[in-house]
Each structure stands twice: as structure tokens, then as C-alpha cells.
LOLODREN-427394 format. One line per field, with one value per residue (C-alpha): x, y, z. Coordinates in nm, 2 decimals, m for minus. Each point is the difference from the previous one (the first is absolute). Layout:
<sites>
X c(X, ...)
Y c(Y, ...)
Z c(Z, ...)
</sites>
This chain:
<sites>
X c(8.56, 0.26, 0.23, m0.27, m0.12, m0.28, m0.24, 0.11, m0.15, m0.29, m0.12, 0.06, m0.21, m0.24, m0.06, 0.01, m0.28, m0.17, 0.02, m0.14, m0.34, m0.07, 0.08, m0.23, m0.27, 0.01, m0.02, m0.32, m0.17, 0.14, m0.30, m0.25, 0.21, 0.18, m0.13, m0.17, m0.31, 0.11, m0.07, 0.28, 0.14, 0.40, 0.05, m0.17, 0.34, 0.21, m0.11, 0.28, 0.08, 0.16, 0.39, 0.27, 0.06, 0.27, m0.18, m0.34, 0.15, 0.19, m0.30, m0.23, 0.25, m0.18, 0.12, m0.37, 0.08, 0.16, m0.31, m0.15, 0.32, m0.08, m0.36, m0.18, m0.20, 0.10, m0.16, 0.10, 0.38, m0.07, m0.10, 0.29, 0.24, m0.18, 0.01, 0.42, 0.01, m0.15, 0.20, 0.34, m0.08, m0.06, 0.33, 0.16, m0.17, 0.15, 0.29, 0.31, 0.14, m0.30, 0.01, 0.22, m0.07, m0.08, m0.29, m0.10, 0.01, m0.21, m0.25, 0.01, m0.06, m0.27, m0.19, 0.07, m0.16, m0.31, m0.02, 0.02, m0.33, m0.14, m0.19, m0.19, 0.03, 0.38, 0.02, 0.04, 0.27, 0.11, 0.03, 0.25, 0.18, 0.09, 0.14, 0.22, 0.09, 0.06, 0.24, 0.21, m0.01, 0.19, 0.26, 0.02, 0.01, 0.34, 0.17, 0.15, m0.16, 0.23, m0.01, m0.23, 0.30, 0.20, m0.29, m0.03, 0.40, 0.00, m0.27, m0.22, 0.21, 0.24, 0.24, m0.23, 0.07, 0.06, m0.29, m0.29, m0.08, m0.11, m0.35, m0.09, 0.04, m0.28, m0.22, 0.03, m0.04, m0.28, m0.18, 0.11, m0.18, m0.31, m0.05, 0.08, m0.21, m0.27, m0.03, m0.03, m0.26, m0.22, 0.08, 0.02, m0.39, m0.14, m0.21, m0.13, 0.03, 0.36, 0.04, m0.24, 0.24, m0.38, 0.09, 0.23, m0.18, 0.33, 0.31, 0.24, 0.31, 0.12, 0.40, 0.23, 0.17, 0.27, 0.35, 0.34, 0.29, 0.31, 0.27, 0.32, 0.16, 0.27, m0.03, m0.03, m0.30, m0.11, m0.03, m0.10, m0.32, m0.02, 0.01, m0.30, m0.25, 0.02, m0.06, m0.32, m0.08, 0.00, m0.21, m0.31, 0.00, m0.02, m0.24, m0.23, 0.06, m0.15, m0.29, m0.12, 0.05, m0.15, m0.30, m0.07, 0.04, m0.17, 0.01, m0.33, 0.15, m0.33, m0.19, 0.34, m0.01, 0.20, m0.22, 0.18, m0.10, 0.17, 0.17, 0.12, m0.23, 0.02, 0.17, 0.31, m0.01, 0.06, 0.29, 0.14, 0.00, 0.13, 0.28, 0.10, m0.07, 0.30, 0.26, m0.16, 0.13, 0.34, 0.02, m0.04, 0.28, 0.20, m0.08, 0.05, 0.33, 0.10, m0.14, 0.24, 0.28, m0.05, 0.01, 0.32, 0.15, m0.07, 0.11, 0.37, m0.02, m0.03, 0.34, 0.08, 0.02, m0.28, m0.21, 0.06, m0.07, m0.29, m0.16, 0.05, m0.21, m0.31, 0.06, 0.01, m0.31, m0.22, 0.17, m0.17, m0.33, m0.03, 0.07, m0.27, m0.28, 0.11, m0.08, m0.33, m0.17, 0.06, m0.25, m0.30, 0.13, m0.01, m0.38, m0.07, 0.10, m0.05, 0.28, 0.25, m0.10, 0.08, 0.33, 0.11, 0.31, m0.10, 0.17, m0.15, m0.36, 0.10, 0.17, m0.35, m0.18, 0.20, m0.07, m0.36, m0.18, 0.22, m0.13, 0.39, m0.11, m0.34, m0.16, m0.22, m0.27, m0.25, m0.32, 0.07, m0.41, m0.15, m0.33, m0.26, 0.01, m0.40, m0.08, 0.21, m0.17, m0.08, m0.12, m0.28, m0.10, m0.33, m0.13, m0.35, m0.23, m0.32, 0.13, m0.22, 0.18, 0.36, 0.26, 0.32, 0.32, 0.23, 0.37, 0.27, 0.18, m0.18, m0.21, m0.36, m0.25, m0.03, 0.03, 0.34, 0.32, 0.29, 0.18, 0.39, 0.13, 0.41, 0.21, m0.26, m0.08, m0.35, 0.01, m0.32, m0.14, 0.26, m0.09, m0.34, 0.03, 0.18, m0.28, m0.21, 0.21, m0.13, m0.27, 0.03, 0.14, 0.30, 0.01, m0.03, 0.08, m0.33, m0.21, 0.19, m0.06, m0.39, 0.05, 0.14, m0.24, m0.30, 0.20, 0.02, 0.40, 0.14, 0.34, m0.13, m0.28, 0.29, 0.21, m0.33, m0.12, 0.27, m0.29, m0.18, m0.32, 0.01, m0.07, m0.36, 0.03, 0.19, m0.31, m0.08, 0.12, m0.17, m0.21, 0.06, 0.32, 0.01, 0.17, 0.00, 0.24, m0.01, 0.17, 0.14, 0.07, 0.10, m0.26, 0.03, 0.04, m0.25, m0.21, m0.02, 0.02, 0.13, 0.34, m0.11, m0.25, m0.06, m0.21, m0.13, 0.16, m0.10, m0.03, 0.35, m0.07, m0.36, m0.18, 0.12, m0.05, 0.18, m0.01, m0.12, 0.09, 0.12, 0.22, 0.13, 0.06, 0.23, 0.18, 0.04, 0.13, 0.28, 0.08, m0.06, m0.16, 0.24, m0.11, 0.34, 0.08, 0.25, 0.35, 0.12, 0.02, 0.02, m0.21, 0.11, 0.37, 0.20, 0.04, m0.39, m0.09, 0.22, m0.13, m0.35, 0.07, 0.18, m0.24, m0.32, 0.23, 0.03, m0.35, m0.18, 0.22, m0.08, 0.30, 0.05, 0.00, 0.23, 0.24, 0.00, 0.08, 0.34, 0.06, m0.07, 0.25, 0.27, m0.05, 0.02, 0.36, 0.10, m0.04, 0.14, 0.30, 0.10, m0.01, 0.17, 0.29, 0.19, 0.04, 0.11, 0.24, 0.17, 0.02, 0.14, 0.40, 0.17, 0.03, 0.29, 0.28, m0.08, 0.23, m0.14, 0.11, 0.23, m0.17, 0.10, 0.22, m0.12, 0.22, 0.34, 0.18, m0.14, 0.32, 0.23, m0.20, m0.03, 0.36, 0.08, m0.21, 0.13, m0.10, m0.38, m0.03, 0.17, m0.28, m0.27, m0.10, 0.01, m0.25, m0.08, 0.09, m0.25, m0.13, m0.02, m0.32)
Y c(m8.13, m0.23, 0.22, 0.02, m0.29, 0.21, m0.04, m0.40, m0.02, 0.22, m0.22, m0.28, 0.07, 0.12, m0.29, m0.23, 0.27, m0.10, m0.36, 0.03, 0.13, m0.23, m0.31, 0.17, 0.10, m0.35, m0.15, 0.13, m0.13, m0.34, m0.22, 0.22, 0.01, m0.27, m0.28, m0.34, 0.24, 0.27, 0.21, m0.23, m0.21, m0.03, m0.37, 0.05, 0.12, m0.27, m0.30, m0.27, m0.12, m0.28, 0.23, m0.07, 0.20, 0.27, 0.04, 0.09, 0.24, 0.15, 0.04, 0.11, 0.16, 0.00, m0.11, m0.13, m0.30, m0.10, 0.05, m0.33, m0.10, 0.24, m0.19, 0.35, 0.04, 0.27, 0.26, m0.07, 0.01, 0.36, 0.12, m0.16, 0.19, 0.32, m0.04, m0.04, 0.27, 0.26, m0.12, m0.03, 0.37, 0.15, m0.11, 0.12, 0.30, 0.07, m0.19, 0.11, m0.37, m0.15, 0.23, m0.29, m0.10, m0.35, 0.15, 0.24, m0.37, m0.17, 0.27, 0.03, m0.38, 0.00, 0.30, m0.21, m0.28, 0.16, 0.15, m0.34, m0.10, 0.32, 0.03, 0.33, 0.12, 0.05, 0.09, 0.41, 0.18, 0.05, m0.36, 0.01, 0.28, m0.13, m0.38, 0.23, 0.28, m0.32, m0.19, 0.36, m0.02, m0.31, 0.17, 0.33, m0.16, m0.05, m0.26, 0.15, 0.30, 0.23, 0.05, 0.28, 0.13, 0.04, 0.19, 0.23, 0.06, 0.03, 0.26, m0.30, 0.02, m0.30, m0.09, m0.15, m0.35, 0.02, m0.22, 0.20, 0.25, m0.26, m0.15, 0.36, 0.07, m0.29, 0.19, 0.30, m0.21, m0.14, 0.32, 0.18, m0.30, m0.01, 0.42, m0.01, m0.30, 0.13, 0.34, m0.16, m0.25, 0.27, 0.20, m0.39, m0.10, 0.31, 0.07, 0.36, 0.11, m0.07, 0.17, 0.26, 0.06, 0.11, m0.20, 0.28, 0.36, 0.21, m0.09, 0.17, m0.03, 0.14, 0.09, m0.18, 0.13, m0.22, 0.07, m0.17, m0.04, 0.14, m0.28, 0.06, m0.20, 0.00, 0.27, m0.31, m0.17, 0.34, 0.06, m0.32, 0.04, 0.34, m0.16, m0.24, 0.25, 0.19, m0.34, m0.08, 0.39, m0.06, m0.31, 0.12, 0.28, m0.17, m0.25, 0.35, 0.14, m0.32, 0.01, 0.38, m0.09, m0.32, 0.05, 0.36, 0.07, 0.38, 0.20, 0.18, 0.25, 0.15, m0.36, m0.13, m0.30, m0.21, m0.08, m0.26, m0.22, m0.26, 0.17, m0.33, m0.34, m0.29, m0.12, 0.25, m0.15, m0.34, 0.13, 0.18, m0.34, m0.13, 0.20, 0.03, m0.37, m0.15, 0.28, m0.01, m0.40, 0.12, 0.30, m0.28, m0.21, 0.34, 0.02, m0.29, m0.06, 0.34, m0.13, m0.29, 0.17, 0.21, m0.33, m0.10, 0.31, m0.04, m0.34, 0.10, 0.25, m0.27, m0.08, m0.35, m0.30, m0.18, 0.29, 0.02, m0.36, 0.00, 0.34, m0.17, m0.26, 0.19, 0.21, m0.28, m0.14, 0.31, 0.14, m0.32, 0.02, 0.34, m0.02, m0.31, 0.14, 0.34, m0.26, m0.19, 0.36, 0.08, m0.21, 0.09, 0.41, m0.06, m0.10, 0.35, 0.05, m0.32, 0.03, 0.07, m0.34, m0.20, 0.16, m0.08, m0.19, m0.43, m0.07, 0.24, m0.13, m0.36, 0.07, 0.21, m0.33, m0.21, 0.15, 0.24, m0.21, 0.10, 0.42, 0.08, 0.30, 0.10, 0.22, 0.31, 0.29, 0.10, 0.11, m0.04, 0.14, 0.19, m0.07, 0.15, 0.34, m0.03, m0.19, m0.24, m0.33, m0.24, m0.37, 0.01, m0.37, m0.09, m0.24, m0.14, m0.25, 0.00, 0.20, 0.28, 0.23, m0.04, 0.17, 0.16, m0.18, 0.27, m0.05, 0.15, 0.22, 0.03, 0.28, m0.12, 0.21, 0.30, 0.18, m0.19, 0.16, m0.17, m0.17, 0.01, m0.29, 0.00, m0.12, m0.29, m0.17, m0.14, m0.18, m0.13, 0.35, 0.14, m0.31, 0.09, 0.38, m0.17, m0.27, 0.29, 0.13, m0.31, m0.26, m0.25, m0.25, 0.19, m0.07, m0.39, 0.03, 0.16, m0.27, m0.15, 0.27, m0.02, m0.42, 0.07, 0.26, m0.24, m0.27, 0.26, m0.11, 0.24, 0.02, 0.23, 0.12, 0.20, 0.09, 0.26, 0.05, m0.07, 0.04, m0.28, 0.16, 0.23, m0.20, 0.02, m0.38, m0.14, m0.16, m0.22, 0.06, 0.16, m0.26, 0.28, 0.21, 0.24, 0.29, 0.37, 0.27, 0.36, 0.30, 0.17, 0.37, 0.20, 0.23, 0.38, 0.22, 0.06, m0.31, m0.16, m0.30, m0.16, m0.06, m0.13, 0.01, m0.32, m0.08, m0.31, m0.17, m0.33, m0.35, m0.14, m0.34, m0.20, m0.11, m0.42, m0.20, m0.36, m0.24, 0.26, m0.10, 0.33, m0.01, m0.37, 0.06, 0.35, m0.24, m0.31, 0.29, 0.15, m0.33, 0.10, m0.31, m0.16, m0.33, m0.12, m0.10, 0.24, m0.05, m0.25, 0.18, m0.09, 0.28, m0.14, 0.06, 0.29, 0.20, 0.01, 0.08, 0.23, 0.20, m0.07, 0.15, 0.34, m0.02, 0.04, 0.27, 0.22, m0.07, 0.28, 0.28, 0.17, 0.03, 0.35, 0.00, m0.31, 0.17, 0.37, m0.27, m0.09, 0.34, 0.16, m0.27, 0.05, 0.37, m0.10, m0.20, 0.21, 0.31, m0.21, m0.10, 0.37, 0.04, m0.23, 0.00, 0.33, m0.22, m0.33, 0.21, 0.13, m0.27, m0.22, m0.06, 0.07, m0.22, m0.23, 0.16, 0.34, 0.16, 0.23, 0.37, 0.09, 0.26, 0.39, 0.04, 0.30, m0.03, 0.18, m0.33, m0.11, 0.16, m0.14, m0.37, 0.04, 0.06, m0.31, m0.25, m0.24, 0.15, m0.01, m0.37, m0.08, 0.30, m0.20, m0.22, 0.25, 0.21, 0.31, 0.30, 0.29, 0.21, 0.41, 0.11)
Z c(2.93, 0.05, 0.12, 0.32, 0.24, 0.12, m0.36, 0.05, 0.32, m0.08, m0.25, 0.16, 0.26, m0.26, m0.16, 0.31, 0.12, m0.35, 0.04, 0.38, m0.09, m0.30, 0.17, 0.29, m0.27, m0.14, 0.26, 0.15, m0.33, m0.08, 0.13, m0.20, m0.30, m0.02, 0.30, m0.11, 0.04, m0.17, m0.35, m0.13, 0.22, m0.06, m0.03, m0.36, m0.11, 0.17, m0.19, m0.04, m0.35, 0.06, m0.07, 0.23, 0.29, m0.13, m0.32, 0.15, 0.20, m0.26, m0.22, 0.29, 0.27, 0.33, 0.31, 0.06, m0.17, 0.35, 0.19, 0.02, 0.15, 0.29, 0.05, m0.16, m0.32, m0.25, 0.18, 0.34, m0.20, m0.12, 0.37, 0.12, m0.27, 0.04, 0.36, m0.02, m0.27, 0.20, 0.31, m0.19, m0.19, 0.35, 0.12, m0.30, 0.04, 0.39, 0.01, m0.22, 0.01, m0.17, m0.31, m0.18, m0.31, 0.13, 0.19, m0.36, m0.12, 0.22, m0.07, m0.38, 0.00, 0.24, m0.22, m0.27, 0.11, 0.10, m0.34, m0.16, 0.13, 0.07, m0.34, m0.08, 0.32, 0.02, m0.37, 0.03, m0.08, 0.32, 0.10, m0.34, 0.10, 0.39, m0.17, m0.24, 0.24, 0.29, m0.17, m0.08, 0.39, 0.00, m0.18, 0.14, 0.38, 0.12, 0.09, 0.30, 0.23, 0.08, 0.38, 0.15, 0.23, m0.33, m0.21, 0.25, 0.08, m0.39, m0.04, m0.16, m0.29, m0.09, m0.31, m0.22, m0.15, m0.37, m0.07, 0.20, m0.26, m0.25, 0.20, 0.01, m0.33, m0.09, 0.26, m0.21, m0.30, 0.09, 0.10, m0.35, m0.13, 0.21, m0.06, m0.39, m0.02, 0.23, m0.24, m0.34, 0.07, 0.04, m0.34, m0.16, 0.10, m0.14, 0.30, m0.03, 0.32, m0.06, m0.32, 0.09, 0.34, 0.18, 0.38, 0.12, 0.05, 0.10, 0.08, 0.33, 0.16, 0.32, m0.03, 0.20, 0.27, 0.03, 0.07, m0.10, 0.24, m0.18, m0.03, 0.01, m0.34, m0.26, m0.33, m0.21, 0.19, 0.05, m0.44, m0.05, 0.29, m0.20, m0.39, 0.20, 0.11, m0.36, m0.14, 0.18, m0.02, m0.36, 0.00, 0.24, m0.21, m0.36, 0.21, 0.07, m0.33, m0.17, 0.25, 0.00, m0.44, m0.05, 0.24, m0.06, 0.37, 0.05, 0.35, 0.05, 0.28, 0.09, 0.09, 0.09, m0.16, m0.30, m0.34, m0.22, m0.34, m0.18, m0.30, m0.13, m0.16, 0.08, m0.29, 0.07, 0.34, m0.12, m0.27, 0.30, 0.21, m0.27, 0.02, 0.36, 0.15, m0.16, 0.06, 0.38, 0.03, m0.17, 0.28, 0.25, m0.10, m0.04, 0.37, 0.09, m0.10, 0.17, 0.32, m0.13, m0.06, 0.33, 0.24, m0.20, 0.03, 0.43, m0.04, m0.10, 0.33, 0.25, 0.18, 0.08, m0.18, 0.23, m0.03, m0.36, m0.07, 0.22, m0.17, m0.38, 0.10, 0.11, m0.22, m0.31, 0.16, 0.06, m0.42, m0.10, 0.18, m0.09, m0.38, m0.02, 0.19, m0.22, m0.31, 0.13, 0.09, m0.35, m0.14, 0.22, m0.04, m0.40, 0.04, m0.03, m0.37, m0.23, m0.24, 0.29, 0.17, m0.36, 0.01, 0.30, 0.03, 0.01, 0.29, 0.19, m0.12, 0.11, 0.32, 0.07, m0.12, 0.21, 0.36, m0.15, 0.32, 0.23, m0.04, 0.04, m0.24, m0.11, m0.23, 0.10, m0.07, 0.26, m0.06, m0.36, m0.04, 0.23, 0.14, 0.18, m0.09, m0.13, 0.35, 0.20, m0.14, 0.34, m0.01, 0.33, 0.12, 0.09, 0.20, 0.01, 0.14, m0.17, m0.35, 0.03, 0.30, m0.03, 0.25, m0.08, 0.11, 0.10, 0.02, 0.27, m0.30, m0.31, m0.07, 0.08, 0.26, m0.10, 0.34, 0.09, m0.02, m0.18, 0.30, 0.05, m0.14, m0.05, 0.04, 0.01, m0.40, 0.00, m0.35, m0.01, m0.01, m0.21, m0.24, 0.02, m0.16, m0.28, m0.03, m0.06, m0.30, m0.25, 0.02, 0.28, m0.26, 0.01, 0.36, 0.03, 0.38, 0.08, m0.08, 0.27, 0.25, m0.09, 0.07, 0.34, 0.16, m0.13, 0.16, 0.30, 0.03, 0.33, m0.10, m0.33, 0.18, 0.20, m0.28, m0.02, 0.34, 0.28, 0.26, m0.10, 0.16, m0.26, m0.26, m0.10, m0.07, 0.27, 0.17, m0.30, m0.35, m0.29, m0.22, m0.27, m0.05, m0.34, m0.10, m0.11, m0.19, 0.15, m0.04, 0.26, 0.06, 0.29, 0.16, m0.04, 0.24, 0.22, 0.00, 0.33, 0.10, m0.35, m0.11, m0.36, m0.23, m0.19, m0.36, m0.12, m0.30, m0.06, 0.14, 0.00, 0.10, m0.04, 0.35, 0.09, 0.25, 0.11, m0.27, m0.22, m0.38, m0.10, 0.29, m0.05, m0.36, 0.11, 0.23, m0.30, m0.24, 0.22, 0.20, 0.30, 0.11, 0.23, 0.10, 0.06, 0.37, 0.23, 0.00, 0.27, 0.39, 0.36, 0.20, 0.32, m0.10, 0.23, m0.25, m0.15, 0.35, 0.05, m0.36, 0.14, 0.34, m0.19, m0.24, 0.29, 0.22, m0.33, m0.16, 0.20, m0.08, m0.34, m0.26, 0.03, 0.38, m0.01, m0.22, 0.15, 0.30, m0.12, m0.16, 0.38, 0.13, m0.28, 0.12, 0.35, m0.03, m0.22, 0.32, 0.23, m0.27, 0.00, 0.38, 0.05, m0.32, 0.20, 0.31, m0.15, m0.22, 0.29, 0.21, m0.25, m0.04, m0.26, m0.35, m0.01, m0.18, 0.16, 0.23, 0.25, m0.04, 0.31, 0.25, 0.03, 0.31, 0.20, 0.31, 0.02, m0.03, m0.38, m0.19, 0.20, 0.00, m0.43, 0.07, 0.17, m0.17, 0.25, 0.25, m0.15, m0.05, 0.36, 0.19, m0.20, 0.25, 0.30, 0.11, m0.27, 0.08, 0.07, m0.26, 0.10, m0.04)
</sites>
């Protein structure tokens, strides 16, 4: 990855695209989630504690502390950050000069600022992953972009700077931690589904048809490449053998299926985890040391004292940052095995604790337990005017109406709908925000209603808020083939949230218990300020569009600009002058006087200002 600029550009564009969708998706949900009338108002998270400005900013690192200076409240400041983040990420996705470390630092700081007030709706692992990846992108992005003409002239390859491989090593280390931990937690959870190996009915793969072009190289490099390939094949062979042996893989050729069963116990796996976790840390140390030595060797190949000095400074800074981030990441990585966590170097613990609130490194463990095999649990809200006749409140994105097909949501992330699924996995007391949602529906707050239905007329209580609200827990299954007009089957399980109304003692008790009775006044703002009016105008223009439509529109705009760039790139390359320092190649002479002109340079120079001779066809 360090030998070519193409992987780096793809990585930078990919992260910029993810930031763009993340900011744009969050922007559409801010009023209902974090506004003054939202489910969890953001201003609750930013209450001055009488500390100094810089200490307050360090303990809660968010740019939203500066919102009052702009005449905005916290929610409006979050809207401004989301809009700026979307535009900045869009620019980095389309324009190479904007793929700069400073741009990605601003994107990371803006998303970190949002996460500081996002509360439970921004506590997902992909938010942590985006923060960690976004900070690594700051190190990956080059300080100076190579001009397109030069890159095209060199076939897309340029000489790698000594430090370029270090940030990519951190990216690979992140991918390893993500995959390794996500696999470990599935077995340490003792989930019977993961241990029983019953999610996949069969495995199938198509052989690749790709071909590699042969590149002429010296025999030492060819030998090294061959040895590397053999080592890689040996590792894959050992992994395949271990998988077949320990998971008892058997192929049923008649039914074309693969059967498997675990052949080890939880105690054996725990012992194996204790054995391998610490060696993987040392393997990471050895790999990083090799990467540092490789970078040092590349630095020795730099010619000229000034370029060598600049390369030394960059290598020192990037090397120190890489080592520091690696040490920080060891702490969350070692959470998978308690004994290894306790045996880590104390300096790593101190360093991780000092910057832990910046989320530079996080622990991962996707889908620790498999849920929904006996039916997908879902919470269905219901409203009533008399307490006897109940009407279901249907969400736009989560399962509800059994006759409605699952909608196309990506790349939008409906955070309320997703949290409703998490709430269904336990009692409502495990999801305190749900009580606030019930309160906002009883109050008829439009920003929250628009999270449920962007078209208010589709909300059954849009004319008058319901007097009572309750919630039921169901289990959902996909319908069987042949069932007409039904996408889901469902079965009632139990009451999830009791019927309540405004002023109900049960509702008031829950609000006090969860600290949701926020009676403090909103932070000072100036609604007549130009910035506040501009934000209100933008919100008014974009609110009629459903969030997926808005994000797909962004994607379509990016695609259209990309097509135009691809069409105009050849013409701009042809019409562009040569780079400074590049001498134009002399044209070949096809006329009869070419030999005499080449033999007499003086004649050629003197005649350069005269009319050029005719060429033979």
C-alpha cells in the first residue's frame, strides 16, 4: 500500500464518503433527537461546571461550547456542524486538494463534537469505528498532493516517501483488531447459536478469474516475492486446516451443503485465548518494528540534505504518532482476555487513560449474541383517545405493518428506529430514552413525530395528540412464499410499556427516576441573528425531503460530478502546459532537411522563429 498512491486516494475518498453520509443523515434527525423539544435535548450534556474554558473543553471535547458565541443553542450548533461536515466531506470526496490532513482533522473534530452530546443515539460501534478511522485518516492524508499530470505521466505510481507506510500499518492493525475481537466475543458470550454453528445453511464460493500482469524484476526481488507467496499460502493452509479440524467441517456432496460442529469446549477456548492473545500483541510489536525499520531504510535512500532533513522530520513525527496510537490501542484490544489486559505495560494504560475521552482507539465486538432467531422482537407503540380503542403508530423504517415491505434505507441511518430494536431486547427500564419518547408523543411534539413519519399527515394523531400511549412487544417473522399481501408474520408477546397519559404518576415517577425532567432554561441564543435565520431557511428547504431521498440525491450528485470529471480530464491534460523543470521532447523531423538540421544546431536554433517547413504526407 505504501508503494502506490492509488490505495491512499481510494482510502481517503472512502472515508470522506462515509463522513458525508454520516453528517447528512445525522442532520435530518437533530430536531427530533436533540432539539429543545426532542427526545434527549443536547443542551442537557453541556452545562458549565464553573471550570476554566480550556479545562472544560478538554474534559468534554466538543466545538458546541462555542455555539452561544454565535447566537445559537446547542441543537442549532449541532446542525451547523453537521452541515459544514457534509459540505467539507463532499469537497474532499470530489477534489483532490481537499484531501488534506487539516480537512480530515476538522471532520474528525466535528464528529467527535457531535458524539459528545449524542448520548445513546450515537453510542453505536460504527460511530466509534468512524472516529478511530477518521483520526487515522489525518495521518494517512498527504501534506502535498501530487499533480494529476505528473501522476498520469508516471502511470499512477510515484516514489513513496519514507513515512507513508506507517499510517497504513495502523489501518491494517485496526482491521485485525476489529475482525479478531468480533470473532472472539461470539464464543466468549457462550451464545448457543454461535457455538452451535446454526446461522449458515451452506457455504459456496465462486473461483476468481482475475489475472495478474507479469512485471519484469530482478531475481532477488522475484525470490523474495516467491518466498512471501509461499509463506502466505502456508498460513492460509494452516488456517484452513485448523478450521476444518476444530469446527468439524464435513461436505455433503449430494445435498451440496457443509455441516459443522464445534469440537472444543468453552474452557478449552478460554485457555487458547489466554495462550494466543499476548503473542498477537508481540506479533503486532514485531510487525510495527519491521515497518519502522523499512521506513528508516527508505529514508537512507533519500538524496540531498534538504529533502533528507524534511523526510527525517516527517518520519520522526509519524513514527512517534504511530507508536503512541499502537500503545493506546493495546488497552481496548486486550479487553477480550482479562489476564492479558492486566499484564500490559502500565505506560500503555496511563497513555490510554489520558486520551480515552478522545476515542482514538476503541474496543469492538460486533453481534456478541445472536438475537431474533426465534422471531425478531419489535416494540409497537399504540395511541388512544379513550383508553379502549388503540391505534398503532407506524414507523417509516422498522417493522410494523405486516403488509408493508422493508424499505430501502441505506445510506441513511434512522437512529430512533434502530434504538427501538435494541429496546425490544429487554425491559423498557433498560432504555430510559423510551420514556422521553412517550412523553413527546403525548405532548404532540412535531420534531419527534417527524422521526416517525416525515409526512405528518401519515401520523394517525397529527390533528390532536393521543390522550394515552402504550407499547406492546411482538415477535416478527418473514412470511412464507405464497402468502399474498403479507411480508411479515407476528405474534404478541407481552406488554412493553403500560398505558400512561400526561400527569400520570407512573410517567412522572419514570421521568424523575431517569433524570428526564429537564426544567432548566435553554441556553442563550439570538433567533434574529443571520446565522440562525440561515439555518432555519436551510431546514425549511430540506425538511420536505425524506432522509433516504436526500442522501441518494447527494450520491447522485457525486456520481454526476465524477462523470463530468472523467469526461473533462483528458482534455484538461492535453491542454495543460508541461510541468516546470520538464523539457519538451524534440519533434521528429520527417523532411529531407532533418539530417542537416540535426547536424548543425546553430541552423536549427536560428530557423526556429521562421515558418516551419512542410511535412510530407
